[in-house]
Biopython code that builds the backbone (N, CA, C, O; Angstrom):
import numpy as np
from Bio.PDB.StructureBuilder import StructureBuilder

atoms = [
    (1, "MET", "N", (13.315, 61.742, -17.680)),
    (1, "MET", "CA", (13.048, 61.853, -19.296)),
    (1, "MET", "C", (11.851, 60.446, -19.058)),
    (1, "MET", "O", (11.193, 60.124, -20.046)),
    (2, "ASN", "N", (11.718, 59.966, -18.236)),
    (2, "ASN", "CA", (11.108, 58.291, -18.244)),
    (2, "ASN", "C", (9.961, 59.415, -17.794)),
    (2, "ASN", "O", (9.044, 59.764, -18.538)),
    (3, "ILE", "N", (10.058, 59.643, -17.182)),
    (3, "ILE", "CA", (8.272, 60.530, -17.529)),
    (3, "ILE", "C", (7.542, 61.545, -18.161)),
    (3, "ILE", "O", (6.322, 61.649, -18.026)),
    (4, "LEU", "N", (8.201, 62.276, -18.823)),
    (4, "LEU", "CA", (8.032, 62.469, -20.551)),
    (4, "LEU", "C", (7.432, 61.487, -21.738)),
    (4, "LEU", "O", (6.840, 61.687, -22.799)),
    (5, "TYR", "N", (8.159, 59.641, -20.592)),
    (5, "TYR", "CA", (7.989, 59.435, -21.950)),
    (5, "TYR", "C", (6.076, 58.648, -20.654)),
    (5, "TYR", "O", (5.386, 57.781, -21.188)),
    (6, "VAL", "N", (5.989, 58.758, -20.346)),
    (6, "VAL", "CA", (4.715, 57.964, -19.386)),
    (6, "VAL", "C", (3.809, 59.011, -19.818)),
    (6, "VAL", "O", (2.657, 58.626, -20.016)),
    (7, "ALA", "N", (3.998, 59.990, -19.973)),
    (7, "ALA", "CA", (3.372, 61.128, -20.212)),
    (7, "ALA", "C", (2.771, 61.748, -21.633)),
    (7, "ALA", "O", (1.941, 62.657, -21.664)),
    (8, "TYR", "N", (3.655, 60.725, -23.468)),
    (8, "TYR", "CA", (3.164, 60.457, -24.140)),
    (8, "TYR", "C", (1.981, 59.411, -23.567)),
    (8, "TYR", "O", (0.876, 59.450, -23.026)),
    (9, "ARG", "N", (2.907, 58.513, -24.024)),
    (9, "ARG", "CA", (2.535, 57.111, -23.665)),
    (9, "ARG", "C", (0.226, 57.547, -23.055)),
    (9, "ARG", "O", (-0.728, 57.220, -23.760)),
    (10, "TYR", "N", (0.135, 58.180, -21.866)),
    (10, "TYR", "CA", (-0.558, 58.345, -20.889)),
    (10, "TYR", "C", (-2.191, 59.046, -23.264)),
    (10, "TYR", "O", (-3.153, 58.595, -23.886)),
    (11, "LEU", "N", (-1.183, 60.290, -23.308)),
    (11, "LEU", "CA", (-1.555, 60.325, -24.348)),
    (11, "LEU", "C", (-1.929, 59.629, -25.713)),
    (11, "LEU", "O", (-2.784, 59.832, -26.575)),
    (12, "ILE", "N", (-1.185, 58.965, -25.578)),
    (12, "ILE", "CA", (-1.869, 58.081, -27.349)),
    (12, "ILE", "C", (-2.640, 57.522, -26.395)),
    (12, "ILE", "O", (-3.658, 58.165, -26.650)),
    (13, "ILE", "N", (-3.154, 56.376, -24.912)),
    (13, "ILE", "CA", (-4.375, 55.822, -24.357)),
    (13, "ILE", "C", (-5.001, 57.173, -24.528)),
    (13, "ILE", "O", (-6.207, 57.029, -24.728)),
    (14, "LYS", "N", (-4.811, 57.829, -24.526)),
    (14, "LYS", "CA", (-6.592, 58.850, -24.222)),
    (14, "LYS", "C", (-6.965, 58.799, -26.100)),
    (14, "LYS", "O", (-7.931, 58.035, -26.094)),
    (15, "GLU", "N", (-6.822, 59.028, -27.007)),
    (15, "GLU", "CA", (-6.228, 59.051, -28.308)),
    (15, "GLU", "C", (-6.347, 58.218, -28.728)),
    (15, "GLU", "O", (-6.290, 58.155, -29.956)),
    (16, "MET", "N", (-6.603, 56.987, -27.885)),
    (16, "MET", "CA", (-7.128, 55.384, -28.795)),
    (16, "MET", "C", (-9.075, 55.883, -28.526)),
    (16, "MET", "O", (-9.672, 56.732, -27.866)),
    (17, "SER", "N", (-9.292, 55.246, -29.071)),
    (17, "SER", "CA", (-11.448, 54.346, -29.158)),
    (17, "SER", "C", (-10.718, 53.009, -28.436)),
    (17, "SER", "O", (-9.658, 52.463, -28.744)),
    (18, "PRO", "N", (-11.890, 52.608, -27.120)),
    (18, "PRO", "CA", (-12.709, 51.506, -26.675)),
    (18, "PRO", "C", (-12.487, 50.399, -27.704)),
    (18, "PRO", "O", (-12.450, 50.877, -28.838)),
    (19, "GLU", "N", (-12.406, 49.724, -27.690)),
    (19, "GLU", "CA", (-11.629, 48.617, -28.989)),
    (19, "GLU", "C", (-9.828, 48.769, -29.164)),
    (19, "GLU", "O", (-9.212, 47.725, -29.380)),
    (20, "GLU", "N", (-9.186, 49.853, -29.079)),
    (20, "GLU", "CA", (-7.352, 50.189, -29.370)),
    (20, "GLU", "C", (-6.939, 49.952, -27.278)),
    (20, "GLU", "O", (-6.205, 49.182, -26.658)),
    (21, "ARG", "N", (-7.719, 50.885, -26.937)),
    (21, "ARG", "CA", (-8.201, 49.588, -24.988)),
    (21, "ARG", "C", (-7.685, 48.325, -25.237)),
    (21, "ARG", "O", (-6.562, 47.833, -25.348)),
    (22, "LYS", "N", (-8.882, 47.931, -25.294)),
    (22, "LYS", "CA", (-9.028, 46.434, -25.066)),
    (22, "LYS", "C", (-6.813, 45.591, -25.811)),
    (22, "LYS", "O", (-6.205, 44.673, -25.260)),
    (23, "GLU", "N", (-6.583, 45.971, -26.402)),
    (23, "GLU", "CA", (-4.755, 45.769, -26.806)),
    (23, "GLU", "C", (-3.885, 46.493, -26.187)),
    (23, "GLU", "O", (-2.692, 46.401, -26.477)),
    (24, "VAL", "N", (-4.195, 47.075, -25.526)),
    (24, "VAL", "CA", (-2.910, 47.847, -24.396)),
    (24, "VAL", "C", (-2.893, 47.051, -22.977)),
    (24, "VAL", "O", (-3.839, 46.800, -22.230)),
    (25, "VAL", "N", (-1.361, 46.699, -22.832)),
    (25, "VAL", "CA", (-1.032, 45.471, -21.677)),
    (25, "VAL", "C", (-0.452, 46.766, -20.908)),
    (25, "VAL", "O", (0.298, 47.664, -21.290)),
    (26, "PRO", "N", (-1.129, 46.498, -19.599)),
    (26, "PRO", "CA", (-1.191, 47.629, -18.217)),
    (26, "PRO", "C", (0.266, 47.744, -17.785)),
    (26, "PRO", "O", (1.061, 46.828, -17.571)),
    (27, "ARG", "N", (0.411, 48.772, -17.719)),
    (27, "ARG", "CA", (1.939, 49.269, -16.732)),
    (27, "ARG", "C", (1.426, 49.647, -15.965)),
    (27, "ARG", "O", (0.240, 49.741, -15.649)),
    (28, "THR", "N", (3.271, 50.187, -15.179)),
    (28, "THR", "CA", (2.748, 50.081, -13.141)),
    (28, "THR", "C", (4.325, 51.191, -13.856)),
    (28, "THR", "O", (4.896, 50.957, -14.921)),
    (29, "VAL", "N", (4.586, 52.040, -13.128)),
    (29, "VAL", "CA", (5.207, 52.919, -13.950)),
    (29, "VAL", "C", (6.219, 53.167, -12.291)),
    (29, "VAL", "O", (5.811, 54.197, -11.755)),
    (30, "ILE", "N", (7.422, 52.445, -11.402)),
    (30, "ILE", "CA", (7.547, 53.641, -10.592)),
    (30, "ILE", "C", (9.075, 54.367, -9.885)),
    (30, "ILE", "O", (10.203, 53.907, -9.705)),
    (31, "PHE", "N", (8.534, 55.511, -9.655)),
    (31, "PHE", "CA", (9.362, 56.347, -9.259)),
    (31, "PHE", "C", (9.886, 56.148, -7.930)),
    (31, "PHE", "O", (9.256, 55.547, -7.061)),
    (32, "ALA", "N", (11.420, 56.814, -7.706)),
    (32, "ALA", "CA", (11.987, 56.457, -6.380)),
    (32, "ALA", "C", (12.872, 57.938, -6.182)),
    (32, "ALA", "O", (13.425, 58.606, -7.055)),
    (33, "GLY", "N", (12.778, 58.210, -4.539)),
    (33, "GLY", "CA", (13.913, 59.085, -4.784)),
    (33, "GLY", "C", (13.834, 60.062, -3.654)),
    (33, "GLY", "O", (12.789, 60.227, -3.024)),
    (34, "LYS", "N", (14.646, 60.537, -3.467)),
    (34, "LYS", "CA", (14.531, 61.883, -2.437)),
    (34, "LYS", "C", (15.367, 63.283, -2.943)),
    (34, "LYS", "O", (15.886, 63.130, -4.049)),
    (35, "ALA", "N", (15.573, 64.547, -2.357)),
    (35, "ALA", "CA", (16.175, 65.635, -3.150)),
    (35, "ALA", "C", (16.799, 66.697, -1.169)),
    (35, "ALA", "O", (16.061, 67.037, -0.245)),
    (36, "ALA", "N", (18.213, 66.851, -1.292)),
    (36, "ALA", "CA", (18.184, 67.964, -0.232)),
    (36, "ALA", "C", (17.051, 68.846, -0.560)),
    (36, "ALA", "O", (16.341, 68.998, -1.555)),
    (37, "PRO", "N", (17.106, 69.267, 0.372)),
    (37, "PRO", "CA", (16.786, 71.317, 0.374)),
    (37, "PRO", "C", (17.284, 71.498, -0.026)),
    (37, "PRO", "O", (16.422, 71.997, -0.749)),
    (38, "ALA", "N", (18.611, 71.805, -0.786)),
    (38, "ALA", "CA", (18.950, 72.794, -1.646)),
    (38, "ALA", "C", (19.175, 72.990, -3.442)),
    (38, "ALA", "O", (19.360, 73.962, -4.174)),
    (39, "TYR", "N", (19.021, 71.234, -3.694)),
    (39, "TYR", "CA", (18.141, 70.896, -5.244)),
    (39, "TYR", "C", (17.235, 71.221, -5.849)),
    (39, "TYR", "O", (16.218, 70.631, -6.213)),
    (40, "VAL", "N", (17.744, 72.587, -6.018)),
    (40, "VAL", "CA", (15.479, 73.084, -6.900)),
    (40, "VAL", "C", (16.018, 72.362, -7.241)),
    (40, "VAL", "O", (16.098, 71.516, -6.351)),
    (41, "ASN", "N", (16.752, 71.951, -8.430)),
    (41, "ASN", "CA", (15.837, 70.738, -10.183)),
    (41, "ASN", "C", (15.437, 69.957, -9.827)),
    (41, "ASN", "O", (14.412, 69.615, -10.417)),
    (42, "ALA", "N", (15.944, 68.949, -8.467)),
    (42, "ALA", "CA", (15.243, 68.246, -8.198)),
    (42, "ALA", "C", (14.035, 68.192, -7.631)),
    (42, "ALA", "O", (13.141, 67.391, -7.905)),
    (43, "LYS", "N", (14.008, 69.310, -6.596)),
    (43, "LYS", "CA", (12.502, 69.188, -6.159)),
    (43, "LYS", "C", (11.833, 69.634, -7.370)),
    (43, "LYS", "O", (10.702, 69.240, -7.656)),
    (44, "LYS", "N", (12.554, 70.515, -8.153)),
    (44, "LYS", "CA", (11.286, 70.326, -9.042)),
    (44, "LYS", "C", (10.888, 68.857, -10.069)),
    (44, "LYS", "O", (9.818, 68.568, -10.604)),
    (45, "VAL", "N", (12.193, 68.129, -10.074)),
    (45, "VAL", "CA", (11.493, 66.913, -11.083)),
    (45, "VAL", "C", (11.042, 66.267, -9.959)),
    (45, "VAL", "O", (11.229, 65.142, -10.422)),
    (46, "ILE", "N", (10.786, 66.141, -9.324)),
    (46, "ILE", "CA", (10.008, 65.368, -8.011)),
    (46, "ILE", "C", (8.551, 65.630, -7.998)),
    (46, "ILE", "O", (7.799, 64.660, -7.895)),
    (47, "LYS", "N", (7.739, 67.615, -8.150)),
    (47, "LYS", "CA", (6.568, 67.959, -7.858)),
    (47, "LYS", "C", (6.134, 67.428, -9.487)),
    (47, "LYS", "O", (5.139, 66.720, -9.639)),
    (48, "PHE", "N", (6.970, 67.841, -10.634)),
    (48, "PHE", "CA", (5.762, 66.717, -11.800)),
    (48, "PHE", "C", (5.715, 66.379, -11.685)),
    (48, "PHE", "O", (4.594, 66.455, -11.181)),
    (49, "ILE", "N", (6.260, 64.700, -11.480)),
    (49, "ILE", "CA", (6.339, 63.727, -11.755)),
    (49, "ILE", "C", (4.909, 63.422, -10.619)),
    (49, "ILE", "O", (3.897, 62.811, -10.965)),
    (50, "ASN", "N", (5.159, 64.047, -9.149)),
    (50, "ASN", "CA", (3.712, 63.982, -8.710)),
    (50, "ASN", "C", (2.297, 64.671, -8.905)),
    (50, "ASN", "O", (1.193, 64.659, -8.362)),
    (51, "GLN", "N", (2.941, 65.283, -9.990)),
    (51, "GLN", "CA", (1.535, 66.556, -10.791)),
    (51, "GLN", "C", (1.028, 65.283, -12.294)),
    (51, "GLN", "O", (0.028, 64.872, -12.882)),
    (52, "VAL", "N", (2.816, 65.103, -12.282)),
    (52, "VAL", "CA", (2.290, 64.013, -12.900)),
    (52, "VAL", "C", (1.450, 62.258, -12.955)),
    (52, "VAL", "O", (1.153, 61.500, -13.878)),
    (53, "SER", "N", (1.349, 62.216, -11.856)),
    (53, "SER", "CA", (0.965, 60.135, -11.022)),
    (53, "SER", "C", (-0.556, 60.530, -10.975)),
    (53, "SER", "O", (-1.316, 59.701, -11.475)),
    (54, "SER", "N", (-1.247, 61.939, -10.328)),
    (54, "SER", "CA", (-2.286, 62.386, -9.547)),
    (54, "SER", "C", (-2.647, 62.185, -11.020)),
    (54, "SER", "O", (-3.200, 61.149, -11.389)),
    (55, "ILE", "N", (-2.306, 63.271, -11.942)),
    (55, "ILE", "CA", (-3.515, 63.359, -13.630)),
    (55, "ILE", "C", (-3.719, 61.617, -13.458)),
    (55, "ILE", "O", (-4.685, 61.243, -12.793)),
    (56, "ILE", "N", (-2.752, 60.528, -14.099)),
    (56, "ILE", "CA", (-2.838, 59.546, -14.943)),
    (56, "ILE", "C", (-3.325, 58.690, -13.911)),
    (56, "ILE", "O", (-3.794, 57.666, -14.407)),
    (57, "ASN", "N", (-3.414, 58.720, -12.355)),
    (57, "ASN", "CA", (-3.978, 58.004, -11.128)),
    (57, "ASN", "C", (-5.221, 58.450, -10.884)),
    (57, "ASN", "O", (-6.002, 57.828, -10.164)),
    (58, "ASN", "N", (-5.512, 59.569, -11.464)),
    (58, "ASN", "CA", (-7.130, 59.686, -11.400)),
    (58, "ASN", "C", (-7.809, 59.998, -13.078)),
    (58, "ASN", "O", (-8.301, 61.126, -13.079)),
    (59, "ASP", "N", (-7.910, 59.519, -14.036)),
    (59, "ASP", "CA", (-8.194, 59.694, -14.372)),
    (59, "ASP", "C", (-9.481, 57.917, -15.046)),
    (59, "ASP", "O", (-9.448, 56.808, -15.580)),
    (60, "GLY", "N", (-10.039, 58.574, -14.656)),
    (60, "GLY", "CA", (-10.676, 57.075, -15.107)),
    (60, "GLY", "C", (-11.031, 55.871, -16.391)),
    (60, "GLY", "O", (-11.114, 54.684, -16.079)),
    (61, "GLU", "N", (-11.148, 56.143, -17.259)),
    (61, "GLU", "CA", (-10.246, 55.756, -18.819)),
    (61, "GLU", "C", (-8.965, 55.127, -18.558)),
    (61, "GLU", "O", (-8.930, 53.950, -18.199)),
    (62, "THR", "N", (-8.299, 55.559, -18.653)),
    (62, "THR", "CA", (-7.162, 55.012, -18.358)),
    (62, "THR", "C", (-5.859, 54.892, -17.086)),
    (62, "THR", "O", (-4.636, 55.026, -17.087)),
    (63, "ARG", "N", (-7.263, 54.457, -15.722)),
    (63, "ARG", "CA", (-6.553, 53.683, -14.305)),
    (63, "ARG", "C", (-6.321, 52.115, -14.270)),
    (63, "ARG", "O", (-5.695, 51.435, -13.457)),
    (64, "SER", "N", (-7.049, 51.743, -15.451)),
    (64, "SER", "CA", (-6.977, 50.326, -15.402)),
    (64, "SER", "C", (-5.509, 49.919, -16.371)),
    (64, "SER", "O", (-4.723, 48.973, -16.319)),
    (65, "LEU", "N", (-5.599, 51.057, -17.187)),
    (65, "LEU", "CA", (-4.068, 50.882, -18.813)),
    (65, "LEU", "C", (-2.320, 51.123, -17.355)),
    (65, "LEU", "O", (-1.461, 50.277, -17.104)),
    (66, "LEU", "N", (-2.458, 52.570, -16.764)),
    (66, "LEU", "CA", (-1.338, 53.280, -16.073)),
    (66, "LEU", "C", (-1.324, 53.081, -15.381)),
    (66, "LEU", "O", (-2.426, 52.542, -15.284)),
    (67, "LYS", "N", (-0.975, 53.024, -14.648)),
    (67, "LYS", "CA", (-0.321, 53.441, -12.804)),
    (67, "LYS", "C", (1.209, 54.025, -13.179)),
    (67, "LYS", "O", (2.032, 53.678, -14.026)),
    (68, "VAL", "N", (1.203, 55.447, -11.789)),
    (68, "VAL", "CA", (2.922, 55.700, -12.225)),
    (68, "VAL", "C", (2.699, 55.518, -9.878)),
    (68, "VAL", "O", (1.836, 55.842, -9.062)),
    (69, "ILE", "N", (3.458, 55.139, -9.850)),
    (69, "ILE", "CA", (3.491, 55.502, -8.817)),
    (69, "ILE", "C", (5.338, 56.414, -7.746)),
    (69, "ILE", "O", (6.294, 56.273, -8.508)),
    (70, "PHE", "N", (5.577, 56.802, -7.028)),
    (70, "PHE", "CA", (6.944, 58.241, -6.767)),
    (70, "PHE", "C", (6.685, 57.225, -4.900)),
    (70, "PHE", "O", (5.830, 57.289, -4.016)),
    (71, "ILE", "N", (7.406, 56.763, -5.017)),
    (71, "ILE", "CA", (8.215, 56.095, -3.498)),
    (71, "ILE", "C", (9.011, 57.682, -2.691)),
    (71, "ILE", "O", (9.990, 58.251, -3.175)),
    (72, "PRO", "N", (8.717, 57.862, -2.172)),
    (72, "PRO", "CA", (9.616, 59.218, -1.329)),
    (72, "PRO", "C", (10.914, 58.440, -0.221)),
    (72, "PRO", "O", (11.112, 57.321, 0.252)),
    (73, "ASN", "N", (11.479, 59.582, -0.186)),
    (73, "ASN", "CA", (12.820, 59.260, 0.749)),
    (73, "ASN", "C", (13.443, 57.893, 0.401)),
    (73, "ASN", "O", (13.709, 57.004, 1.209)),
    (74, "TYR", "N", (13.612, 57.873, -0.796)),
    (74, "TYR", "CA", (13.998, 56.712, -1.073)),
    (74, "TYR", "C", (16.114, 56.479, -0.704)),
    (74, "TYR", "O", (16.870, 57.427, -0.916)),
    (75, "SER", "N", (16.609, 55.199, -0.209)),
    (75, "SER", "CA", (17.641, 54.768, -0.051)),
    (75, "SER", "C", (17.389, 53.303, 0.127)),
    (75, "SER", "O", (16.535, 52.626, -0.445)),
    (76, "VAL", "N", (18.332, 52.899, 1.074)),
    (76, "VAL", "CA", (18.942, 51.444, 1.243)),
    (76, "VAL", "C", (18.143, 50.290, 1.350)),
    (76, "VAL", "O", (18.179, 49.130, 0.941)),
    (77, "SER", "N", (17.506, 50.906, 1.946)),
    (77, "SER", "CA", (16.544, 50.414, 2.791)),
    (77, "SER", "C", (15.058, 49.830, 1.869)),
    (77, "SER", "O", (14.589, 48.728, 1.582)),
    (78, "ASN", "N", (14.813, 50.772, 1.714)),
    (78, "ASN", "CA", (13.723, 50.692, 0.708)),
    (78, "ASN", "C", (13.902, 50.059, -0.966)),
    (78, "ASN", "O", (13.156, 49.455, -1.736)),
    (79, "ALA", "N", (15.408, 50.605, -1.027)),
    (79, "ALA", "CA", (15.636, 49.416, -2.383)),
    (79, "ALA", "C", (15.543, 47.627, -1.818)),
    (79, "ALA", "O", (14.894, 46.627, -2.129)),
    (80, "GLU", "N", (16.360, 47.906, -1.063)),
    (80, "GLU", "CA", (16.090, 45.813, -0.611)),
    (80, "GLU", "C", (14.633, 45.718, -0.066)),
    (80, "GLU", "O", (14.412, 45.030, 0.931)),
    (81, "ILE", "N", (13.989, 46.154, -0.474)),
    (81, "ILE", "CA", (12.765, 45.560, -0.593)),
    (81, "ILE", "C", (11.674, 46.573, -2.326)),
    (81, "ILE", "O", (10.580, 47.068, -2.050)),
    (82, "ILE", "N", (11.870, 46.615, -2.881)),
    (82, "ILE", "CA", (11.524, 47.592, -4.038)),
    (82, "ILE", "C", (12.216, 46.668, -5.295)),
    (82, "ILE", "O", (11.700, 46.412, -6.383)),
    (83, "VAL", "N", (13.669, 46.214, -4.741)),
    (83, "VAL", "CA", (14.715, 46.171, -6.339)),
    (83, "VAL", "C", (14.323, 44.314, -6.373)),
    (83, "VAL", "O", (14.327, 43.777, -7.481)),
    (84, "PRO", "N", (13.953, 43.307, -4.910)),
    (84, "PRO", "CA", (14.005, 42.151, -6.052)),
    (84, "PRO", "C", (11.702, 41.867, -5.696)),
    (84, "PRO", "O", (11.232, 40.759, -5.437)),
    (85, "ALA", "N", (11.258, 42.527, -5.754)),
    (85, "ALA", "CA", (9.994, 43.013, -6.378)),
    (85, "ALA", "C", (9.758, 43.086, -7.737)),
    (85, "ALA", "O", (8.660, 42.919, -8.268)),
    (86, "ALA", "N", (11.046, 43.396, -8.426)),
    (86, "ALA", "CA", (10.705, 43.583, -9.915)),
    (86, "ALA", "C", (11.355, 42.963, -10.571)),
    (86, "ALA", "O", (11.212, 42.997, -11.793)),
]
sb = StructureBuilder()
sb.init_structure("model")
sb.init_model(0)
sb.init_chain("A")
sb.init_seg("    ")
for serial, (resi, resn, name, xyz) in enumerate(atoms, 1):
    if name == "N":
        sb.init_residue(resn, " ", resi, " ")
    sb.init_atom(name, np.array(xyz, "f"), 0.0, 1.0, " ", f" {name:<3s}", serial, name[0])
structure = sb.get_structure()
């Protein structure tokens, strides 16, 4: 559900004028996870997140306002590094 909000936010930013964009607070959204080979739906969600992040991160107009990061193979070891930073 969170990736749908990010896509919606991206579309709203794209519709804004340059003056309106100056008021937008920049955001970075972090997703993490992993899926076993048999979890087809989970793999589709991960693919969707990566596709949305590719579009958002490569858009020159919104690059400074919105970024999407996906951390693959999320585990306890990765969480010990990521969570305190958040």
